C-alpha positions in Angstrom: 106.6 180.4 12.2 105.6 177.3 13.0 105.6 176.0 9.5 109.4 177.5 9.7 110.2 175.5 13.0 109.0 172.4 11.5 111.0 172.8 8.4 113.7 173.0 10.4 113.7 170.2 12.4 112.9 167.5 9.4 116.2 169.1 7.8 117.9 168.2 11.1 116.8 165.2 11.8 117.3 164.2 7.8 121.0 165.6 8.5 121.0 163.3 11.5 120.0 160.0 9.6 122.7 160.6 6.7 125.2 161.0 9.2 124.6 158.2 11.0 123.7 156.0 7.9 127.4 156.9 7.6 128.7 155.9 10.5 130.9 152.3 11.1 128.7 149.8 13.6 131.1 148.0 15.3 130.3 143.8 15.8 131.8 141.6 18.4 133.2 138.6 19.0 134.0 135.2 21.2 138.3 134.7 21.6 140.2 133.0 23.2 142.8 135.7 25.3 146.3 135.0 24.9 149.3 136.6 26.4 152.3 134.6 25.3 154.5 136.9 27.8 152.8 136.8 30.7 152.5 132.9 29.8 156.4 132.7 29.7 157.2 135.0 32.9 154.7 132.6 34.5 156.7 129.0 33.9 160.0 131.4 34.8 158.9 132.1 38.0 157.3 128.5 38.7 160.7 127.3 36.9 162.6 129.8 39.4 160.6 128.7 42.4 160.9 125.1 42.1 163.3 121.8 42.9 165.9 120.6 40.0 163.8 117.4 38.9 166.0 114.7 39.3 166.0 111.7 37.3 164.8 108.2 38.8 167.3 105.8 37.8 165.6 101.9 38.1 168.2 99.1 39.4 167.3 96.9 36.1 168.8 93.5 34.9 171.8 94.2 32.0 171.2 91.6 28.8 174.7 91.9 27.0 175.0 88.5 25.8 172.0 87.2 26.1 170.9 85.6 23.2 167.0 86.3 24.4 163.9 86.7 21.7 163.6 90.4 19.7 160.5 89.2 17.7 156.5 87.5 18.1 157.4 85.9 15.0 160.1 83.9 16.4 157.6 82.1 18.5 154.5 79.4 17.7 151.5 81.3 18.3 147.3 80.6 17.8 145.0 83.4 16.7 144.9 86.6 19.3 143.2 89.8 18.0 145.7 92.6 17.8 147.4 94.1 21.1 145.1 96.9 22.4 145.9 99.3 25.6 144.2 100.3 28.4 145.5 103.8 28.8 145.8 104.9 32.4 143.4 102.4 33.7 143.9 99.8 36.1 141.8 97.3 34.3 143.9 94.8 33.3 142.0 92.1 34.7 138.9 92.6 31.8 141.9 93.2 28.8 143.7 90.3 29.5 140.7 87.6 30.0 138.8 89.6 27.4 141.6 88.7 25.3 141.8 85.5 25.7 138.4 84.7 25.2 138.5 86.5 22.4 141.4 84.0 21.4 138.3 81.1 22.4 135.7 82.3 20.6 137.9 82.3 17.7 139.6 78.3 18.5 136.0 76.8 19.2 134.0 79.2 16.8 136.5 80.0 14.1 135.1 83.6 14.2 136.5 86.4 14.9 135.0 89.1 17.7 136.5 92.5 18.9 134.6 92.6 23.0 134.5 95.2 25.1 136.8 95.2 28.0 134.8 98.5 29.4 131.7 96.9 29.8 133.2 94.7 32.1 134.7 97.2 33.6 131.5 99.4 33.6 129.5 97.1 36.1 132.2 95.5 37.8 133.0 99.1 39.7 129.2 98.7 40.2 129.4 95.1 42.2 132.1 96.4 43.4 130.6 99.1 44.5 127.6 97.3 46.3 129.8 95.0 48.0 131.5 98.4 49.9 128.5 99.0 50.9 127.5 95.6 52.0 131.7 95.7 54.0 130.1 98.7 55.9 133.8 100.1 54.6 135.7 97.4 55.2 136.9 96.4 51.3 139.3 96.7 49.3 137.2 99.6 46.2 140.2 99.5 43.4 140.3 99.5 39.8 141.8 96.1 39.7 140.3 92.6 39.6 140.3 89.1 39.0 140.5 87.1 35.7 137.3 85.2 36.9 135.6 88.6 37.7 135.4 88.3 34.2 132.9 85.1 33.5 131.0 86.8 36.4 130.3 89.7 35.1 129.4 87.9 32.1 126.8 86.0 33.5 125.5 88.4 35.5 125.4 90.9 32.4 126.2 89.5 29.1 128.6 91.1 26.9 129.0 93.1 24.1 131.2 94.0 21.2 134.0 96.6 21.3 131.9 98.6 18.1 128.8 99.2 20.2 130.5 99.9 23.2 134.3 101.2 24.3 133.9 103.4 27.3 135.0 106.5 25.6 133.6 109.9 25.2 133.5 111.6 21.5 136.9 112.7 20.8 138.5 110.4 23.7 141.6 108.4 22.4 143.0 106.9 25.3 141.4 105.1 28.2 141.7 107.4 31.2 140.1 106.3 34.5 142.2 108.7 37.0 139.5 111.7 37.8 136.6 109.0 37.5 138.1 106.8 40.0 138.8 109.6 42.3 135.3 110.5 42.1 133.7 107.0 43.0 136.5 106.8 46.0 135.6 110.2 47.5 132.4 109.2 47.0 132.4 105.5 48.9 134.8 107.2 51.6 131.8 109.3 52.4 129.4 107.0 52.7 131.4 105.2 55.6 132.2 108.5 57.3 128.6 109.7 57.5 127.6 105.9 57.7 125.2 105.6 55.6 125.1 102.4 54.3 122.7 102.1 51.2 123.1 99.6 48.7 120.5 100.8 46.3 121.6 104.6 46.9 125.4 104.0 46.5 125.1 101.8 43.2 122.8 104.2 41.5 125.3 107.2 42.1 128.1 105.0 41.3 126.2 104.3 38.0 125.9 108.4 37.2 129.4 108.8 37.8 130.6 105.7 35.2 127.8 107.6 32.7 129.0 111.0 33.1 133.2 109.0 32.2 132.3 106.5 29.9 128.9 106.8 28.4 126.2 104.1 29.3 126.1 100.6 28.3 123.6 100.2 25.7 120.0 97.8 26.7 120.5 96.5 23.5 122.2 97.0 19.8 122.2 95.5 16.6 125.2 93.3 15.8 125.5 91.9 11.8 122.0 93.3 11.3 120.8 91.4 14.5 119.5 92.7 17.4 120.9 91.6 21.0 121.0 92.5 24.7 124.3 91.8 26.2 123.2 88.2 27.6 121.5 87.2 24.0 124.6 88.2 22.9 126.8 86.1 24.9 124.7 83.1 24.4 123.8 83.4 20.7 127.3 85.3 19.2 130.1 84.6 21.6 128.5 81.0 22.3 131.1 80.6 25.3 130.1 79.1 28.7 131.7 81.0 31.6 131.9 77.8 33.4 133.8 76.0 31.0 137.3 78.0 32.6 139.4 77.3 35.6 142.1 79.2 37.9 145.2 77.3 39.2 147.1 78.4 41.5 150.3 77.7 43.2 150.6 78.7 47.1 152.2 76.8 50.2 150.2 78.5 52.8 147.4 76.0 51.7 146.7 72.7 51.0 147.9 71.2 47.6 145.0 69.2 45.9 142.3 72.0 47.0 140.1 74.8 45.6 141.4 78.0 48.2 141.0 81.8 48.6 143.2 84.2 46.5 144.0 86.0 48.8 144.9 89.5 47.3 143.2 92.9 47.9 141.8 92.4 44.0 139.7 89.4 45.1 137.2 91.4 47.0 134.8 88.7 46.4 136.7 86.0 48.4 136.4 83.6 45.3 137.8 80.2 47.1 137.9 78.3 43.0 141.5 78.2 42.6 142.6 74.9 42.1 145.5 74.5 44.2 148.8 72.5 42.9 152.1 71.9 43.5 154.8 73.7 41.2 155.8 71.8 39.1 152.4 70.5 38.1 151.6 74.5 38.0 154.2 74.9 35.3 153.5 71.5 33.6 149.8 72.4 32.6 151.0 76.1 31.5 153.4 74.3 29.0 151.4 71.2 28.0 148.0 73.7 27.6 149.9 76.4 25.2 152.0 73.1 23.4 148.5 72.5 23.1 147.1 75.5 20.7 145.5 76.7 24.7 146.4 80.8 25.4 146.0 81.5 28.7 145.6 84.4 30.6 148.4 84.7 34.1 148.8 87.5 36.3 151.3 88.0 38.9 154.1 90.6 39.5 156.0 92.5 36.8 158.0 94.8 39.4 161.6 93.1 38.9 165.2 93.9 37.8 164.5 91.3 35.2 161.7 92.8 34.0 162.4 95.1 31.3 160.7 96.9 28.6 163.5 97.8 26.8 164.1 94.9 26.0 160.5 93.8 26.6 162.1 91.1 28.2 161.4 89.4 31.7 164.2 86.8 33.0 164.9 86.2 36.7 168.5 87.2 37.7 171.0 84.9 39.4 171.9 87.6 41.8 167.8 87.4 42.3 168.3 84.1 42.5 169.7 81.0 40.5 167.5 79.1 38.1 167.8 75.6 39.2 167.0 77.2 43.0 163.5 78.8 42.1 161.0 76.0 43.9 158.1 76.7 45.9 160.2 77.8 48.8 161.5 80.8 46.9 158.1 80.9 45.6 156.1 81.1 48.6 158.6 83.1 50.3 158.5 86.2 48.3 154.8 86.3 48.0 154.3 86.3 51.6 156.6 88.7 52.3 155.2 90.8 49.4 158.2 91.2 47.1 155.9 89.1 44.6 152.4 90.8 43.9 149.1 90.5 42.1 150.3 93.4 40.1 149.1 92.4 36.4 146.8 90.7 34.3 148.0 89.2 30.5 147.2 86.7 27.6 149.8 84.2 27.1 149.6 83.6 23.8 152.5 81.8 21.9 155.6 79.4 23.3 159.2 78.3 21.9 162.4 76.6 23.2 165.7 77.6 23.0 168.5 75.9 24.5 166.4 73.5 26.5 164.1 76.0 28.0 160.4 77.9 27.4 159.7 81.2 26.4 156.2 82.3 25.9 155.1 85.1 24.1 152.8 87.6 26.3 150.6 90.0 25.2 149.8 92.8 27.1 147.9 96.0 27.5 150.2 97.7 29.7 151.7 101.1 29.0 155.7 99.0 29.5 154.9 96.8 26.3 155.1 100.3 24.4 157.8 102.1 25.2 160.9 100.5 23.0 158.2 101.3 20.1 159.5 98.0 18.8 156.5 95.2 18.7 154.4 97.6 21.0 152.3 95.1 23.2 154.3 92.3 23.6 156.6 90.8 26.0 158.9 87.8 26.4 158.6 85.6 29.7 161.2 83.1 30.3 159.6 79.9 32.5 161.9 81.1 35.1 160.0 84.0 35.6 156.5 82.3 35.8 157.6 80.0 37.7 159.0 82.5 40.1 156.4 85.7 40.1 153.6 84.4 37.9 150.8 83.1 40.4 147.8 82.2 39.2 146.4 81.6 35.3 143.1 80.9 34.2 142.5 78.3 30.7 139.4 76.3 29.6 139.3 72.9 31.3 139.9 70.7 28.9 143.4 71.8 28.8 143.7 70.6 32.2 141.0 67.8 32.5 143.5 65.4 33.8 144.3 67.4 37.3 141.2 68.3 37.5 139.9 64.7 37.8 142.4 64.4 40.6 140.4 67.0 42.5 137.2 65.2 42.6 139.3 62.1 43.6 
C-alpha cells in the first residue's frame, strides 16, 4: 500500500514538472508610457480655455532706400575669434570682454586662443553673492556685470581655455542660466528674509548651485601638454596684464577729465575708474583706436527703433533725433530719463567710412544678431548710434595714451 502511494506521488510530480516546463514564462521591461489620444485631448482642452495669442509688433525704422552695410566683408577688420552665442544668459559682459582679450592675445603675441567665458562668470557670481551679504541685501544681484569685472576676476582667479571648462553639462548644447539664477536669487532673498548674513555660508551655497548647473571649474589642467593652474595660465599662456586696459565714459552729470563711478546696477561694486571725457573726444578715441588696429569692448543701449535684427543694423532715425542734433545734451538727457540703459556688451572689431560717416563692425553674442540667419553674430553700427546710445568702452591704454596723460595733469 505504502509503495503504491509513493509511486503515485512520484508519477504526479513528474507530470506536474513536465507541464510547468512547457508553460511560457513572461518577462517585463521599463518603458515610457505614451497615449497620443490623451496628449492631443489635453492640448485641445488647453487651447479651448486659453485666450488667442496676439502677435506683438515692434515699432522699427524702415530702412528702405538706405545704402547700409550687408556683410562683414565690407569692413576693415582685425583678427577675432568666430562669434559664439551666450545662449539664455545675461553674461554678455563676459563674452564681449573675453572676445576683446582673445583679440589682444593675437595682436600682442600673434597667438590664437579660445578662452572660457563661463569660468569668469562662475567666479563673478560668487563674488557678487559675497558682496550681497556684505551689503545686507542692499545691492543688485543679477546676471549682468561690466567689462572691467573680467579683468578683476582674472587677477583674483586666473583664466582657463574654453576646452577645459565651457560651463555646460554633458549633452548640453546651449548656455541656459534661467533655473540656476532663480535658485541662487531665491537663496539670497531667503538670507535677507531670515537676516542670516554669513558670507562663508552664502558663498559655499552659491558654489554648490553653480557646480550643479555649470560643473566645477578645474583647479589645474593640461593645455598643449603642460600643466597649469588658472593663474599660471594667465601669466604664462595668455600673457596679458589686466591693468593695461582702461574704461572710457562720457557723462555730463560728473566733471569731465576725472575718473568717476559708472552709476548703473551692474557696476555692483561701485567701480570709480571710468575716465570721463567730452563726447567729441569719446568718439574721436573710438575712431582712432579701431583705425590703429585696437579692437574695443563697448556697452550701452540696444532697444531703439533704429536697432533692427532683420538688417543687423543700428542707426538713429530722424524721428528720434536728427544727426546734427546728437550731442552731449541729447546723450545725457536719455541717460538721465532712463531711455538709454546699460543693456548689452559687444566687441567692436572693424570699421568702414561711407559718405563721410563711420560704420562699425560689431561682434555680438546675443540672439538678435542671429535672427536673420545672415552672417550670424554681427551687427553694423552707424557712428551716430554709438554717439547717442553706447555709454562706455574698454580698450588697451596704449590706444588712448595721449588722453590719459591729460588726466595725470
